[in-house]
Structure formats: structure tokens, C-alpha cells
C-alpha angles and dihedrals in degrees: 000000000000097000124238121319111229130203096270092052091046092051089049093051091048091049092051091047089050092051093046101044103023130230096282097049098041098081091051091050090049091051091048091049092047091049091049093050091049091051092047092049090048092052094047091049091051091050090048092051091050091052093048090048090051091050091052091049090051092049090048090052091049090052091046091051091050091052093050091047090050091048094050091049089051093051092049089050090052094050093052094051 
């Protein structure tokens, strides 16, 4: 989306963060940011897993319906004969 961040851009971001938060507060801000990113990734992974599980359930139901349909067609064919 934003492209890759190179070393000069990273150093600029770090320098601005150092000026804004100061050297004593910067490690705390970094830890908080890292924790927030981990929680966000964990939440998105859980949502992704739920979607994939629902897709598998829907596919299983479709297969189950196809089998029931095939069985009912076979039974109708046997009754006619």
C-alpha cells in the first residue's frame, strides 16, 4: 500500500519519535505499540479462521446435499424398475 520503508525513512521516523516522546518514554511507547500490533494480528487471525471454518462447513453441507439428492434419485430409479 505505502511501498517499502527503507533505512533513511526508518531513521527519520525514529528521530521524529525520539523528539516527540523523549528518550525515557520511547521504550514504553514501543512496547505499547508492539503489544497493540500483536493483539490486532491475533484478532485478525481469529476472524480469518472463523471465515475459513464457515466456508468448510458450507462446502460440507453442499456435498451432503448432493449425496442425499443422488441417493433419493437412486431410490426412485429402483422403485420404478
